[in-house]
N, C-alpha and C positions, 0 to 999 in steps of 0.2 A: 186562652189559657187558661188553666185547671178549676175546679169549682172548689171554693173555700166551704168546708165546713168544720165551724168549729163554735167550741163549749165546754160545757166544765165536766170533770169527770164526778158523776152525783149531783144530788141538785137538794135533796130533800135533808137539810142541815138546820137544826133547831137555831145555829147561832147565829143565821141569818136573818133570822125573823127582826127586821128592825134596817141592818145596813142594807139589804136587798126585799124580801116579801116584807110587806105590811101586816099578814097576821097569817096561824099555822096552817089554816086551811086551805087546801089547792093548790097547793106549792107548784107541782108540775105543772098545770096549765096557766098559772103564771109566768115561770121559767119559759114557756113555750113563745113568748111574747116578744123573747128576747134573741132567742136564739135557735137555730137550726138542727141541731144535735145535742145529744147527752152520751156519756159512756154511762153504762149502767155497771157499777161494783159492786153491788150485792150478790150478783151471778157468782161471785166468787168466793165467798162463804159458804153458799148453797144452790142445789138447782132452785130455779124462780117458778113461781106455779104457772100455771096458764091462765088461770084468772086476772093475774097480776099483769101478765104480756098484755090480755085482750085489753083489759085496761086503760095500757100505754096506748096501746095502739088507738083506740075510740080517741085518746085526749089528747090528741098531737093531731099537729096540721097535715094534709097532705104532702107537704116537699118534708115533713120530718127524719130524721135517720139515727135509729140506734147504734152505737157501737157497744159491745159487751165483752168481759174477762171471762175466760174461761175458767168451769169450777177450780178449787184450789184441788179437789182429788184428782183429777188429770194433771196437772202441775207439777205442783208441790208433795203431795201426798206419794203420788206415784211415780213421779218424775219423767212421763210421757214413755214408760216402759211397756212394751207391745205385748210381754207376759202379763199384766197386771189388770190386761183386760180394760185396758183406756180406749180403745174402739169402740167399744159399749157406752162407757162413760158420752165420748163425743156423739156420736148418733144418738143417744139419748139426750144430752143438749141441746142440738140441733131442732131435733122433733120439736122439741118445747118452744124452741124459736120459729116454730113456723108462721103462729100469724103475723108475726113482724116483718119472715121472709115475702110470705104469700100477697101482702098488704106493698109492697115495695120499699120498707120503712126500715131493712135493716142494712147498715153499714156494715163495719169491720168489726173481726173477732179477734180480740188481742189474748195473745198466748206469752203471759207474764212469767217467766222463769227466775225461781228462788236465784240468792247467789251463790250458794254451794253447786247452782247444776252448771258443769264444767266442760269446757271441750275434751280433756284428757278423760275423762271419767264416762260422758253421757252423750258423746257424739252420735254413736251407734243409735241412741234414743230418739234422737231428734229427728236422723234420716228416715226410720222408721215410721216415726208421727208422722212426718210431713206425707210420707206414702197413701196415710190414709186420710189425707186430706181431699174433701170433694172440692171439685173445680168452679162449682156454681156461686162458692162463699168468697169474701175476701178476708184473706188472716194476715195479722202483724206478729211478729215475735220481738219481746222487749225480754234482752239479755241484762245482768245485773253480773255480768263477771267480765274482767277486761279477757278472758280466757278464748274468749269468742271476735273479738275484734281482727280476724283475720281475712284475706283477700277470699281462701277458698270458701269460706263461710258464707261470705256476701255471693258469693257463686252459687253456691248451693241452695240460697234463699229466691235469686233470681228464678233457676230453673223451676222452683215450684208456686214461682208470681206470689212468695210472702215480703211483706214490707219489714224492713228494719225499723224498729220503734225509735225514732229518734228523739232522744230525753234531754233533759234540765235538771240534772241530779246530781248528788254525792257521791255517788258507784262508778258513774261510766263518764268518761268525756265527751262533750255535746257534740259529736261528728255526726255529717249528713250524709248518708248512705242512700241510696234510690234504688232499691232490688228488683218493685213490682211496679206496675200499672198507677200504681196510687201511692199515696207518702203518708205517714203517721205518725206526727210529733205529739208529747207529753211534755210538759212542765210541770214538775214535783214540787220545785223550791230549792233553794238552797240554804234550808234551817240547819239546826246541830239536833235539838228536841224537841221535836221530832222535825225532819224537811219539811214538811209541808205548811208548817209554821212561820208563812214566810210573804213579804213584802216584794216582788219586783218593782226596780225603780225603771224608769223612763229609758233611762240610759243601758240598763241591762233588757229590755225588749228591743229596742233597738238594734242590738246587736243580731235578732234572731230575724228582721227583715228580709236582708238580702239573701240570709235563706231559705227563706220559704219562698221567695221571688223564684229563684234559679231554678229551685225545685217544681214549682209551677208549670215550669215550660217543660219540664221531664214526665210530666205525669198528665193525666186527666183528673185525678180529684185528690185534694188534700184535707185530712183532718187532722185535728190541732185541740186538745183539750188540756186546758189547766186543772190541775190536781192540788193547789196550793189553798185549801177553801177554808183555812180560818181566818174568820173575820169577814167573809164576803171576799176576801181579796181575787180570789179565783176568777170571779165575774169581772171586777174593774179590772183585771190585766188581760183577761181575755179581750173584753171591749178595747182596751188599749190599744191593743195588734193590730186589730180589724182597724182602727183608728187610724194606725200608721201604712195599712193595707190601702188605705183609703176605700173600705167595705163595710164602714160603720153608718147605722142610721143615727138618728136625729131621736128617737126613743131609746137607744141603748146608751149614748151622749147624756141621755138627762137620769139616767139608771147610774150611771157610772158616776156622776158628780153628787148624787145622794151619797153614794157608798161614801166616797172620799170624803164627804162633810159629818157623816156620821160617825165616820172612826175618827176623825181629827178632834170630834167633839165629846167622845164619849172615852177613848183612848190617845192622847193626843202624845202618849210615849211610843207608841206601837209603832211608828216608820224608823225608829231609830235615832241616833246621834248621826248629824250627818258631821263628816273628815273633818271641815274646817273649824266649827265646835270641839273637836274631840280632841286637836293637835297640840292646842295649848296643856293643857292636862296631860300628855303623854310622858312628857317628860321629869313627871312628879311620884311618876308609879314606880315601886318594887319589883322586883324579879317576879315575885310571885302573881301581882298584881298585872302585871304582862300578859304574864301566863294566862291568864283568866279571860282576857279577852280573846285569848289568839288557840283556846278549847273550851271544855266544860267540865263540871268540880268533878265528877268521875274521874275522867283521866288523867286531872291533875293528883289529883289523891293517890290513885296509882302510881304516877310516876313517883312522887313524894316517897312512895313503901320500897320501890328498887332499892336494893343493898349496895353503896359504893362498889362491892367486892365483884360485882355482877358487870361493872364498867370499866370502858377504857378508850381513854382521848390519845388519839393514836396520831394524832398532827391538829394542831393551832396554830398556823399561820396568820399573816394581815390576809389573806385574801381564800382561805381555803379551813374548813374544820371537818376534820374525820373522827369518828368515834365508832366503837363496837360497844352495843347495850343489851345484855342478855345474848349473845350472838346475832343481835340484827346489827347489820351495818346502817350508818349515818353518816351523810354527806354534805355539808353548807358549801356552795360555793358562792363568796358573797359578793363577787365582783360581778359576776353574771344572775344573781339572785336566785340561785335554783337549790331549792331543797331536797334529797333523795333519801328513801330510806324503804325497808322493805317488808313491813311485816303487814298483816294481813287487816288490822283495823286502819293502820294508815291508806292502805289502799282506800277504805270506804271514803275517806273523810279528803281526798285528793279533791274533788272538786269543788269542795266549799274551803278547805286552805284552813282545817282543822288538825292541829297537833294531837301525835297519840300519845301515851306516856311515856315512850320510850325517849321520841325529843323533848318532851317535858323534863323529863330525868338529865337527857342532858346537859339542859338550860338551868338547873339545880346545881349541875356539876362542875360547869364551866366557872372561872373568876368571876364576881358579881359582875365590876364594871364590863367585863366582856360580854356576859348576857345581857345586860340591862342595855348595853348599844345595839348587837344584834336584834335582840326583840324589839327595839324602839322602831329601827329602821323597818323590821318586819311590818310592825302594823302600821305604820305611817304611809309605805308604801306598798301594802300587801296587794294590792293589781297587779305590779310588776314582777312578784315573785312567781316562779314556778315552783308546783309541789310536783315531783315525781316518782314512782314507782321502778 
């Protein structure tokens, strides 16, 4: 089966001192005791120095692999546009990575694209950029827009042996596509403000085990990185999934238990309320309070400010609610528990089942008893609901 290369996105977090690190000094050396890879995030913000990369090379074990994000000057500022000399930027970046490449410690390079990078607008840039990629490197692309989820794009990735970055995040569904002879997984979290402040439950991680196992049968190597770094959760969750894959060490198990106990002691509420504890109180909540559990204060406030004259409820039967809010359509299929909407902000929250301001306004517009009934059902049976665009 394929080699598993699992770690975290970044390692130099001050808040890991306590749950993970014993002290501030020599974080990276300590990190390498537990993981065989790390994703360098700082390269996204600026070119790395040669001295930093030589230092990482010397401080890491012989079997350690570094993945790294391409600089944003390539992906975000110039949007892979060949007319903006992105090839020069790419070659400069690869030249700086030479110490890791020459020493056999360079893993995959991540092309993380902005949500505004769309199929309709940027396809030619993507094709042109793939033409520039040298064959001796591994590349993965992380899309953040639904427009790229097409069979033709997966075919394009296979042509250039570029891995589709398989993600767990609010912007895209957790689809598994194998488009290269290696695979690249990233777990960002399912939080709202921000995504990364999130602790995966064992049940949520178990959903990924068969996906990883199936992928291992199709490739030679599987990269996996946890980006939910708050409170050391990335370390804990990464070790948990390795445990489920039967690839955990006793030292990893020890540090995992340390992180769990530290967070339970320091932040007893951080793991959230269990559903069975929450259900007895849900029937006491008002419409506004129910909405607060399904969205954030900013979206709730924006929904409250939408004028009634901008809204129309077209159908409100026992099984269906249809409406138009500011020319956006909303449809609730209450029987099948499906909520469909089409604004851009809604699309961003589909993965974490977060209501946008238009859906908030709909529930404020409906008769109070009707809103309370639907929202209570949605909150209690949230796992059964499908949010679609």
